[in-house]
Residue frames relative to the residue before (quaternion, step in Angstrom):
aa qw qx qy qz dx dy dz
M 1.0000 0.0000 0.0000 0.0000 0.00 0.00 0.00
T 0.0783 0.7890 -0.6050 0.0729 3.55 -0.99 0.85
D 0.1513 -0.7694 0.6054 0.1365 3.52 -1.20 0.50
S 0.4018 0.7136 -0.4723 0.3260 3.55 1.21 0.53
P 0.6169 -0.5578 0.3872 0.3979 3.59 -1.14 0.52
R 0.1118 -0.7746 0.6210 0.0419 3.57 -1.13 0.74
P 0.5111 -0.6393 0.4599 0.3444 3.60 -0.89 0.84
I 0.0546 -0.7903 0.6100 0.0159 3.56 -0.93 0.89
N 0.2573 -0.8023 0.5215 0.1346 3.56 -1.16 0.32
W 0.3947 0.7328 -0.4976 0.2442 3.63 1.12 0.21
L 0.6384 0.5257 -0.3438 0.4449 3.60 1.12 -0.53
D 0.5407 0.6054 -0.4094 0.4167 3.57 1.27 -0.17
F 0.6508 0.5000 -0.3128 0.4782 3.57 1.24 -0.40
K 0.1554 -0.8170 0.5529 0.0518 3.54 0.07 1.34
E 0.6774 -0.4408 0.3739 0.4549 3.53 -1.31 0.10
Q 0.3853 -0.7180 0.5327 0.2286 3.54 -0.91 0.97
G 0.7847 0.3166 -0.2374 0.4772 3.53 -1.06 0.76
S 0.5346 -0.6286 0.4796 0.2984 3.52 -1.35 -0.13
A 0.6695 -0.4618 0.3789 0.4415 3.52 -1.32 0.13
A 0.6217 0.5424 -0.3415 0.4500 3.60 1.06 -0.75
G 0.6526 0.5148 -0.3132 0.4594 3.58 1.00 -0.82
L 0.6412 0.5218 -0.3220 0.4615 3.55 1.01 -0.81
W 0.7087 0.4499 -0.2759 0.4682 3.57 0.85 -0.93
F 0.5365 0.5752 -0.4117 0.4602 3.59 1.21 -0.33
M 0.6591 0.4938 -0.3068 0.4770 3.59 0.96 -0.85
V 0.6220 0.5342 -0.3398 0.4608 3.58 1.03 -0.77
V 0.6834 0.4758 -0.2884 0.4726 3.60 0.88 -0.96
L 0.6499 0.5228 -0.3224 0.4475 3.59 0.93 -0.90
S 0.7002 0.4595 -0.2790 0.4698 3.59 0.87 -0.91
T 0.6421 0.5261 -0.3244 0.4535 3.60 1.11 -0.65
L 0.7463 0.4020 -0.2165 0.4844 3.57 0.88 -0.99
G 0.7920 0.3424 -0.1637 0.4782 3.56 0.90 -0.91
G 0.4861 -0.6620 0.4407 0.3622 3.55 1.18 -0.48
R 0.7503 -0.4374 0.2805 0.4087 3.52 -1.34 -0.03
L 0.6435 0.5709 -0.3398 0.3800 3.61 0.92 -0.84
P 0.7090 0.4264 -0.3005 0.4747 3.67 0.69 -0.89
A 0.6165 0.5347 -0.3540 0.4568 3.60 1.08 -0.63
R 0.6503 0.5032 -0.3144 0.4744 3.59 1.01 -0.77
L 0.6323 0.5192 -0.3335 0.4684 3.60 1.02 -0.72
F 0.6260 0.5287 -0.3316 0.4676 3.57 1.05 -0.76
L 0.6400 0.5276 -0.3287 0.4516 3.59 1.00 -0.78
R 0.6153 0.5453 -0.3519 0.4474 3.59 1.06 -0.63
L 0.6540 0.4724 -0.3064 0.5052 3.57 1.17 -0.55
L 0.6855 0.5122 -0.2781 0.4363 3.55 1.04 -0.80
T 0.6172 0.6073 -0.3520 0.3553 3.60 0.97 -0.82
P 0.6623 0.4827 -0.3408 0.4607 3.69 0.81 -0.76
Y 0.6138 0.5445 -0.3359 0.4626 3.58 1.10 -0.72
Y 0.6686 0.4821 -0.2916 0.4854 3.58 0.92 -0.94
M 0.6434 0.5390 -0.3177 0.4411 3.57 0.98 -0.87
A 0.6692 0.5067 -0.2977 0.4547 3.57 0.98 -0.83
L 0.7463 0.4281 -0.2207 0.4595 3.59 0.99 -0.83
S 0.7422 0.4048 -0.2228 0.4854 3.60 1.09 -0.62
G 0.1907 -0.8234 0.5303 0.0663 3.55 0.14 1.32
P 0.6637 0.5079 -0.3319 0.4374 3.66 0.82 -0.85
A 0.6637 0.4828 -0.3145 0.4769 3.61 0.93 -0.83
R 0.6366 0.5355 -0.3243 0.4503 3.57 1.01 -0.82
R 0.6844 0.4779 -0.2869 0.4700 3.58 0.91 -0.91
A 0.6356 0.5260 -0.3337 0.4560 3.60 1.01 -0.78
S 0.6400 0.5154 -0.3202 0.4714 3.56 0.98 -0.84
R 0.6549 0.5363 -0.3093 0.4334 3.56 0.91 -0.95
E 0.6763 0.4926 -0.3013 0.4573 3.58 0.91 -0.91
Y 0.6451 0.5144 -0.3186 0.4666 3.57 0.97 -0.84
L 0.6771 0.4956 -0.3005 0.4535 3.59 0.85 -0.94
Q 0.5960 0.5491 -0.3598 0.4625 3.58 1.10 -0.62
L 0.6812 0.4918 -0.2878 0.4596 3.57 0.96 -0.83
V 0.7535 0.4089 -0.2285 0.4613 3.60 0.85 -0.92
H 0.7780 0.3098 -0.1642 0.5213 3.60 1.12 -0.65
G 0.4379 -0.6737 0.4777 0.3553 3.58 1.15 -0.59
R 0.7713 0.1347 -0.1060 0.6130 3.58 1.27 0.06
A 0.0817 -0.7871 0.6099 0.0434 3.58 -1.26 0.38
T 0.0928 -0.7995 0.5932 0.0175 3.57 -0.28 1.26
W 0.6839 -0.4706 0.3605 0.4252 3.54 -1.31 0.27
S 0.6768 0.4915 -0.3014 0.4577 3.59 0.91 -0.88
M 0.6201 0.5351 -0.3467 0.4571 3.62 1.07 -0.63
V 0.6416 0.5002 -0.3183 0.4866 3.57 1.02 -0.80
H 0.6244 0.5373 -0.3323 0.4593 3.59 0.98 -0.83
D 0.6904 0.4795 -0.2871 0.4594 3.59 0.83 -0.97
H 0.6078 0.5502 -0.3428 0.4586 3.58 1.12 -0.69
L 0.6909 0.4603 -0.2755 0.4846 3.60 0.86 -0.95
L 0.6251 0.5323 -0.3372 0.4607 3.58 1.08 -0.69
A 0.6235 0.5319 -0.3417 0.4600 3.60 1.00 -0.76
F 0.6289 0.5236 -0.3270 0.4727 3.58 1.04 -0.78
A 0.6668 0.5002 -0.3029 0.4620 3.59 0.90 -0.91
Q 0.6694 0.5006 -0.3043 0.4568 3.59 0.95 -0.82
C 0.6425 0.5002 -0.3290 0.4783 3.61 1.01 -0.73
T 0.6270 0.5246 -0.3332 0.4696 3.57 1.06 -0.74
L 0.6377 0.5149 -0.3192 0.4758 3.58 0.98 -0.82
D 0.6697 0.5186 -0.3085 0.4329 3.58 0.87 -0.92
R 0.5277 0.6219 -0.4156 0.4025 3.58 1.17 -0.43
L 0.6258 0.5588 -0.3342 0.4295 3.58 1.04 -0.79
F 0.6975 0.4456 -0.2632 0.4957 3.58 1.08 -0.74
L 0.6645 0.5255 -0.3096 0.4317 3.58 0.92 -0.90
V 0.6705 0.5056 -0.3140 0.4429 3.56 0.93 -0.86
Q 0.6683 0.4701 -0.2977 0.4937 3.60 1.23 -0.42
G 0.5466 -0.6513 0.3813 0.3628 3.57 1.29 0.07
K 0.4523 0.6909 -0.4546 0.3339 3.60 1.21 0.31
V 0.0530 0.8493 -0.5187 0.0830 3.54 0.78 1.11
D 0.5659 0.6226 -0.3839 0.3805 3.61 1.18 -0.50
L 0.5787 0.5841 -0.3746 0.4284 3.60 1.25 -0.25
F 0.7554 0.3783 -0.1656 0.5088 3.54 1.26 -0.44
E 0.3676 -0.6545 0.6059 0.2633 3.50 -1.33 0.41
V 0.0057 -0.8315 0.5516 -0.0660 3.56 -0.29 1.28
T 0.0344 -0.7760 0.6297 0.0050 3.56 -0.88 0.98
S 0.2424 -0.7813 0.5654 0.1058 3.55 -1.08 0.79
H 0.0741 -0.7602 0.6451 0.0215 3.52 -1.05 0.89
G 0.8063 0.1684 -0.1486 0.5472 3.58 -0.48 1.17
Q 0.2867 0.7848 -0.4978 0.2325 3.57 1.25 0.37
E 0.5863 0.6163 -0.3633 0.3801 3.57 1.12 -0.67
Y 0.5963 0.5745 -0.3764 0.4155 3.60 1.10 -0.55
L 0.6642 0.4788 -0.3013 0.4887 3.58 0.99 -0.81
E 0.6390 0.5254 -0.3300 0.4546 3.59 1.01 -0.76
Q 0.6364 0.5204 -0.3269 0.4662 3.59 1.04 -0.73
L 0.6235 0.5282 -0.3383 0.4668 3.58 1.02 -0.74
L 0.6560 0.5109 -0.3083 0.4622 3.56 0.98 -0.87
E 0.6547 0.5149 -0.3126 0.4566 3.59 0.94 -0.87
R 0.7347 0.4070 -0.2240 0.4943 3.58 0.96 -0.87
R 0.3105 -0.7541 0.5046 0.2835 3.55 1.30 -0.28
Q 0.3909 0.7198 -0.4622 0.3397 3.52 1.01 0.92
G 0.3900 -0.7186 0.5305 0.2238 3.55 -0.91 0.91
A 0.0232 -0.7919 0.6102 -0.0031 3.55 -1.23 0.47
L 0.3797 -0.6868 0.5717 0.2394 3.51 -1.34 0.37
L 0.1717 -0.7733 0.6044 0.0845 3.57 -0.86 1.01
L 0.1720 -0.7620 0.6169 0.0955 3.57 -0.93 0.95
G 0.0118 0.7921 -0.6093 0.0331 3.55 -0.81 1.03
A 0.2797 -0.7331 0.5892 0.1928 3.55 -1.29 -0.32
H 0.5749 -0.5419 0.4622 0.4027 3.54 -1.32 0.08
L 0.3867 0.6816 -0.4798 0.3946 3.49 0.69 1.26
G 0.8221 0.0201 -0.0446 0.5672 3.58 -0.46 1.17
S 0.6396 -0.5227 0.4126 0.3839 3.56 -1.03 -0.83
F 0.3062 -0.7428 0.5660 0.1850 3.56 -0.75 1.04
E 0.5593 0.6208 -0.3910 0.3858 3.60 1.16 -0.54
A 0.5938 0.5698 -0.3744 0.4272 3.59 1.08 -0.65
L 0.6769 0.4587 -0.2857 0.4998 3.57 0.98 -0.82
Q 0.6097 0.5572 -0.3445 0.4462 3.56 1.05 -0.75
R 0.6170 0.5491 -0.3393 0.4502 3.57 1.08 -0.76
L 0.6255 0.5392 -0.3259 0.4603 3.55 1.05 -0.85
A 0.6581 0.4986 -0.3028 0.4760 3.57 0.97 -0.84
D 0.6392 0.5259 -0.3246 0.4577 3.59 1.00 -0.82
D 0.6521 0.5344 -0.3161 0.4351 3.58 0.93 -0.91
R 0.7421 0.3696 -0.2099 0.5183 3.58 1.13 -0.61
N 0.4413 -0.7169 0.4348 0.3198 3.58 1.31 0.29
L 0.3672 0.7046 -0.5083 0.3322 3.53 1.02 0.88
P 0.3372 -0.7655 0.5042 0.2148 3.62 -0.31 1.19
I 0.0424 -0.8043 0.5927 -0.0101 3.55 -0.87 0.96
N 0.1730 -0.7730 0.6076 0.0573 3.54 -0.95 1.00
I 0.1683 -0.8088 0.5601 0.0612 3.57 -0.58 1.17
I 0.2002 -0.7811 0.5858 0.0813 3.55 -0.61 1.21
G 0.2535 0.7720 -0.5581 0.1683 3.57 -0.88 0.87
Y 0.4115 -0.6317 0.5830 0.3028 3.48 -1.44 -0.07
F 0.0987 -0.8871 0.4508 -0.0119 3.54 0.05 1.38
R 0.3137 0.8052 -0.4732 0.1710 3.57 1.24 0.17
N 0.7709 0.3523 -0.1985 0.4921 3.61 0.96 -0.79
A 0.7187 0.3738 -0.2630 0.5240 3.61 1.20 0.37
R 0.2276 0.8218 -0.4997 0.1523 3.57 1.08 0.67
M 0.6424 0.5494 -0.3448 0.4083 3.60 0.93 -0.82
I 0.7055 0.4559 -0.2826 0.4632 3.58 0.77 -1.00
N 0.6539 0.5071 -0.3258 0.4572 3.61 0.98 -0.74
R 0.6288 0.5173 -0.3356 0.4738 3.58 1.06 -0.70
A 0.6468 0.5151 -0.3197 0.4628 3.57 1.00 -0.81
L 0.6596 0.5057 -0.3126 0.4600 3.59 0.93 -0.86
R 0.6480 0.5158 -0.3239 0.4573 3.58 0.98 -0.79
R 0.6618 0.4961 -0.3109 0.4682 3.59 0.99 -0.76
L 0.6362 0.5349 -0.3311 0.4466 3.58 1.08 -0.68
N 0.8050 0.0174 0.0010 0.5930 3.59 1.08 -0.66
P 0.1021 -0.8342 0.5407 0.0359 3.59 0.20 1.26
N 0.6732 0.5094 -0.2959 0.4470 3.60 1.23 -0.31
S 0.3419 0.7537 -0.4991 0.2567 3.58 1.24 0.23
Q 0.5242 -0.6349 0.4750 0.3107 3.55 -1.16 0.69
A 0.5969 0.6045 -0.3577 0.3879 3.59 1.21 -0.44
R 0.1118 -0.7503 0.6479 0.0686 3.53 -1.17 0.75
L 0.2955 -0.7418 0.5743 0.1808 3.57 -1.01 0.82
L 0.0925 -0.7940 0.6008 0.0099 3.56 -0.79 1.10
E 0.3583 -0.7297 0.5417 0.2140 3.57 -0.65 1.12
F 0.4499 -0.7228 0.4643 0.2439 3.56 -0.79 1.09
V 0.1112 0.7660 -0.6218 0.1194 3.60 -0.64 1.19
P 0.0844 -0.8742 0.4744 0.0595 3.62 0.55 1.13
E 0.6590 0.5135 -0.3296 0.4397 3.61 1.09 -0.54
N 0.6204 0.5586 -0.3284 0.4418 3.56 1.26 -0.36
I 0.3930 -0.7465 0.4863 0.2276 3.58 -0.51 1.20
E 0.6114 0.5506 -0.3571 0.4422 3.61 1.08 -0.63
F 0.6179 0.5336 -0.3410 0.4661 3.58 1.07 -0.70
I 0.6578 0.5049 -0.3067 0.4673 3.60 0.89 -0.94
L 0.6677 0.4985 -0.3031 0.4623 3.59 0.91 -0.89
H 0.6316 0.5268 -0.3354 0.4595 3.58 1.05 -0.74
V 0.6570 0.4982 -0.3099 0.4735 3.59 0.95 -0.87
R 0.6456 0.5122 -0.3232 0.4651 3.60 0.95 -0.83
E 0.6221 0.5379 -0.3387 0.4572 3.59 1.02 -0.75
R 0.6221 0.5358 -0.3354 0.4619 3.60 1.03 -0.80
I 0.6569 0.5108 -0.3003 0.4662 3.57 0.96 -0.91
E 0.6818 0.5005 -0.2904 0.4476 3.59 0.87 -0.94
Q 0.6693 0.4680 -0.2953 0.4958 3.60 1.21 -0.45
G 0.5964 -0.6194 0.3430 0.3780 3.57 1.26 0.27
E 0.4876 0.6620 -0.4373 0.3644 3.59 1.18 0.43
I 0.4730 -0.6535 0.5202 0.2804 3.52 -1.35 0.30
V 0.1236 -0.7532 0.6416 0.0762 3.56 -1.07 0.80
A 0.0838 -0.8128 0.5764 0.0079 3.58 -0.76 1.05
I 0.0057 0.7852 -0.6186 0.0250 3.54 -1.09 0.76
L 0.3527 -0.7058 0.5713 0.2259 3.57 -1.03 0.79
A 0.2095 -0.8587 0.4667 0.0299 3.52 -0.47 1.31
D 0.5965 0.5986 -0.3575 0.3976 3.59 1.12 0.53
R 0.7026 0.3659 -0.2995 0.5317 3.61 1.18 0.40
V 0.3838 -0.7078 0.5477 0.2275 3.55 -0.98 0.89
R 0.3760 -0.7327 0.5205 0.2255 3.57 -0.73 1.04
P 0.6731 -0.4860 0.3485 0.4350 3.63 -1.19 0.32
G 0.8398 0.1001 -0.1112 0.5219 3.56 -0.71 1.11
G 0.4770 0.7145 -0.4112 0.3048 3.57 1.28 0.05
R 0.5269 -0.6153 0.4821 0.3337 3.52 -1.28 0.42
Q 0.0617 -0.8090 0.5833 -0.0398 3.50 -1.09 0.78
T 0.1238 -0.7339 0.6510 0.1490 3.48 -1.38 0.08
V 0.4069 -0.7077 0.5254 0.2400 3.56 -1.13 0.62
V 0.0804 -0.8189 0.5677 -0.0277 3.56 -0.71 1.17
D 0.5204 -0.5792 0.5139 0.3600 3.53 -1.38 0.10
F 0.1228 0.7881 -0.5856 0.1446 3.54 -0.73 1.12
L 0.8413 -0.0690 -0.0114 0.5360 3.56 -0.61 1.19
G 0.6996 -0.4929 0.2641 0.4448 3.56 1.03 0.82
Q 0.6851 0.3985 -0.2667 0.5483 3.57 1.26 0.21
R 0.4918 -0.6326 0.5053 0.3203 3.57 -1.27 0.34
A 0.0288 0.8108 -0.5799 0.0742 3.56 -0.86 0.99
P 0.3927 -0.7058 0.5322 0.2538 3.62 -1.03 0.73
L 0.0006 0.7742 -0.6329 0.0092 3.56 -0.97 0.92
P 0.5503 -0.6439 0.4133 0.3343 3.61 -1.06 0.63
T 0.3227 -0.7252 0.5722 0.2061 3.56 -1.20 0.58
S 0.4676 0.7157 -0.4284 0.2926 3.61 1.24 -0.25
P 0.6149 0.5489 -0.3933 0.4074 3.69 0.91 -0.59
Y 0.6946 0.4650 -0.2782 0.4731 3.59 1.03 -0.73
L 0.5736 0.5374 -0.3683 0.4966 3.56 1.21 -0.48
L 0.6514 0.5060 -0.3056 0.4756 3.58 0.97 -0.90
A 0.6535 0.5212 -0.3170 0.4480 3.59 0.91 -0.89
S 0.6516 0.5171 -0.3255 0.4495 3.60 0.99 -0.76
V 0.6460 0.4976 -0.3140 0.4863 3.58 1.14 -0.63
L 0.6905 0.4925 -0.2817 0.4488 3.58 0.95 -0.88
N 0.1792 -0.8328 0.5077 0.1285 3.59 1.21 -0.54
C 0.5136 0.6204 -0.4162 0.4221 3.55 0.88 1.01
P 0.6495 -0.4945 0.3763 0.4382 3.62 -1.21 0.19
V 0.2031 -0.7652 0.6032 0.0964 3.56 -1.18 0.69
Y 0.0714 -0.7940 0.6037 0.0034 3.57 -0.95 0.99
L 0.3548 -0.6745 0.5952 0.2547 3.53 -1.30 0.43
T 0.0151 -0.8050 0.5926 -0.0248 3.59 -0.96 0.85
F 0.0732 0.7793 -0.6174 0.0776 3.56 -0.95 0.95
G 0.1658 -0.7590 0.6204 0.1072 3.57 -1.18 0.68
L 0.1190 -0.8474 0.5167 0.0269 3.58 -0.06 1.30
Y 0.3000 -0.7781 0.5391 0.1183 3.54 -0.90 1.05
S 0.0051 -0.7494 0.6619 0.0158 3.55 -1.14 0.78
A 0.4594 -0.6902 0.4843 0.2794 3.56 -0.82 1.00
P 0.6096 -0.1856 -0.7622 -0.1140 1.47 -2.10 1.32
N 0.8454 0.1371 -0.0189 0.5159 3.63 1.05 -0.57
R 0.5053 0.6672 -0.4143 0.3575 3.60 1.12 0.49
Y 0.0321 -0.7643 0.6438 0.0188 3.55 -1.09 0.83
D 0.1456 -0.7615 0.6283 0.0647 3.54 -0.90 1.03
L 0.1850 -0.7985 0.5684 0.0706 3.56 -0.57 1.21
Y 0.0844 -0.8009 0.5927 0.0063 3.54 -0.86 1.02
C 0.0452 0.7544 -0.6539 0.0345 3.53 -1.08 0.85
E 0.0898 0.7997 -0.5862 0.0940 3.58 -0.77 1.00
P 0.5576 -0.6089 0.4382 0.3554 3.60 -1.09 0.64
F 0.1989 -0.7729 0.5934 0.1046 3.55 -1.05 0.81
A 0.7677 -0.1839 0.1425 0.5971 3.58 0.95 -0.89
E 0.4712 -0.6486 0.5140 0.3051 3.57 -1.02 0.76
R 0.7475 -0.1055 0.0739 0.6516 3.53 1.15 -0.79
I 0.2373 -0.7273 0.6147 0.1919 3.58 -1.19 0.47
V 0.0446 -0.7914 0.6082 -0.0420 3.52 -0.59 1.25
L 0.1594 -0.7939 0.5831 0.0650 3.57 -0.74 1.08
P 0.3602 -0.7508 0.5067 0.2231 3.62 -0.60 1.06
R 0.5912 -0.5612 0.4337 0.3839 3.57 -1.20 0.46
R 0.7420 0.2838 -0.1713 0.5827 3.54 0.97 -0.89
G 0.7964 0.2286 -0.1981 0.5237 3.56 -0.89 0.91
R 0.2521 0.8104 -0.4954 0.1852 3.56 1.20 0.49
R 0.6722 0.4998 -0.2994 0.4569 3.56 0.90 -0.93
R 0.6440 0.5135 -0.3257 0.4643 3.56 0.98 -0.78
A 0.6444 0.5182 -0.3209 0.4618 3.58 0.99 -0.81
L 0.6359 0.5178 -0.3267 0.4700 3.58 1.00 -0.80
H 0.6391 0.5194 -0.3244 0.4653 3.57 0.99 -0.82
E 0.6681 0.5119 -0.3094 0.4425 3.59 0.90 -0.88
W 0.6489 0.4967 -0.3226 0.4778 3.60 0.99 -0.78
T 0.6583 0.5073 -0.3118 0.4606 3.58 0.98 -0.86
Q 0.6483 0.5057 -0.3185 0.4718 3.57 0.99 -0.78
Q 0.6133 0.5395 -0.3485 0.4598 3.60 1.04 -0.72
F 0.6410 0.5042 -0.3161 0.4847 3.59 1.00 -0.80
A 0.6598 0.5206 -0.3119 0.4432 3.60 0.89 -0.94
T 0.6405 0.5348 -0.3218 0.4475 3.58 1.01 -0.79
R 0.6799 0.4597 -0.2892 0.4927 3.59 0.94 -0.85
L 0.6250 0.5339 -0.3397 0.4570 3.59 1.01 -0.77
E 0.6195 0.5427 -0.3417 0.4527 3.58 0.99 -0.77
S 0.6300 0.5393 -0.3356 0.4467 3.60 0.97 -0.80
Y 0.6929 0.4603 -0.2776 0.4805 3.57 0.94 -0.85
C 0.5956 0.5442 -0.3665 0.4634 3.60 1.11 -0.57
R 0.6749 0.4753 -0.2970 0.4800 3.58 0.98 -0.78
L 0.6085 0.5496 -0.3463 0.4557 3.58 1.18 -0.52
A 0.7861 0.0513 -0.0024 0.6159 3.60 1.09 -0.77
P 0.1645 -0.8662 0.4603 0.1036 3.60 0.49 1.20
D 0.7247 0.4381 -0.2707 0.4578 3.62 0.96 -0.73
N 0.5408 0.6327 -0.3909 0.3929 3.61 1.26 0.28
W 0.5518 0.6217 -0.3963 0.3897 3.61 1.24 -0.12
F 0.0592 -0.8602 0.5050 -0.0378 3.58 -0.42 1.25
N 0.3874 0.6653 -0.5413 0.3381 3.58 0.71 1.10
F 0.0020 0.8462 -0.5297 0.0581 3.55 0.17 1.33
Y 0.5450 0.5454 -0.4532 0.4475 3.55 0.51 1.24
D 0.6833 -0.4782 0.3474 0.4286 3.58 -1.28 0.06
F 0.0658 -0.8830 0.4646 -0.0150 3.53 0.39 1.33
W 0.7463 0.4707 -0.2274 0.4121 3.57 0.88 -0.95
E 0.5693 -0.5359 0.4888 0.3869 3.54 -1.31 0.30
P 0.5411 -0.6207 0.4372 0.3617 3.63 -0.97 0.73
R 0.3511 -0.7173 0.5650 0.2074 3.55 -1.09 0.78
Q 0.4994 -0.6246 0.5079 0.3201 3.52 -1.22 0.54
D 0.6736 0.4948 -0.2765 0.4743 3.57 1.11 -0.77
S 0.3673 -0.7589 0.4954 0.2091 3.60 -0.53 1.13
R 0.6381 0.5131 -0.3344 0.4667 3.58 1.26 -0.25
A 0.2469 0.8075 -0.5048 0.1795 3.59 1.23 0.42
P 0.6091 -0.5454 0.4167 0.3973 3.58 -1.18 0.49
G 0.7087 0.4704 -0.3320 0.4078 3.54 -1.18 0.53
L 0.5932 0.5946 -0.3761 0.3912 3.60 1.25 -0.17
G 0.8048 0.0154 -0.0155 0.5931 3.58 1.22 -0.15
F 0.5645 -0.5781 0.4518 0.3781 3.55 -1.25 0.26
A 0.6720 -0.4745 0.3714 0.4305 3.52 -1.31 0.24
A 0.6862 -0.4972 0.3412 0.4067 3.53 -1.24 0.56
G 0.7883 0.3199 -0.2427 0.4661 3.52 -1.06 0.81
T 0.6907 0.4119 -0.2878 0.5200 3.59 1.25 0.09
S 0.7000 -0.4798 0.3340 0.4102 3.53 -1.31 0.21
H 0.2610 -0.7484 0.5869 0.1654 3.59 -1.20 0.61
A 0.3184 0.7661 -0.5084 0.2309 3.58 1.12 0.39
S 0.1951 -0.7726 0.5946 0.1069 3.57 -1.10 0.73
């Protein structure tokens, strides 16, 4: 177990394509609707798959862990699911929920927070679509503040903001060492607002611990639990799982009434909270395996050179 900084590389994966390409998708989806945009993605995905070796290899390794095998078509479908969820963000942020079949599980927890005017911290992951849950919060006028490190996703976030400048969501750049940032987040909580953070990527220079996840060792950040201990508020897990062609299942479940970190054994407590999150996240990954969208070198290196992810299943291509 460690909480020392570890070199990471997810920020090396900048937004693919250009601003012109992004706005082409915005125009296509606006004028033509969801169907022609989805058909275009089916043409685009093989092209992206052929050119993006790191994303292809990351998908392959993950699929090996969750399925025990990873064929070329499975990797293709995984990348296509990511592209389709990204496309759906353009519709969800505009409130076009009628295009989708949306079911809620645990919606009552958010409604209770709204009734009590009580703030809370939501923990999510790069699993499915957070916009689907954000839409639910918008529909109920529940203010939500999304904490993140947005340096490598500025184009898409700018496009989403322009599509719906009246969204209840606010994006807060993560600055954990800045006391003013912490005080601002605490003020949001005290005013009965929701603060959300995706808890499955270690930020640059961030503290981490290594946990068991999908039968492999993986680094996850401890900062969400440090933040929760400062905010002294209820913590919930939230995920929006996608199923083709247009279904989203929204899940919200209690994680902790409060997170209290002892002075002694602090690192161990942080590890235990992080492992608890990893265990629940694994359950949701198995529920919707193609919804996991961390396409970078996520796992701890294995000692065994025959580790999953080094090639496709037998009978398929081994191209990298």
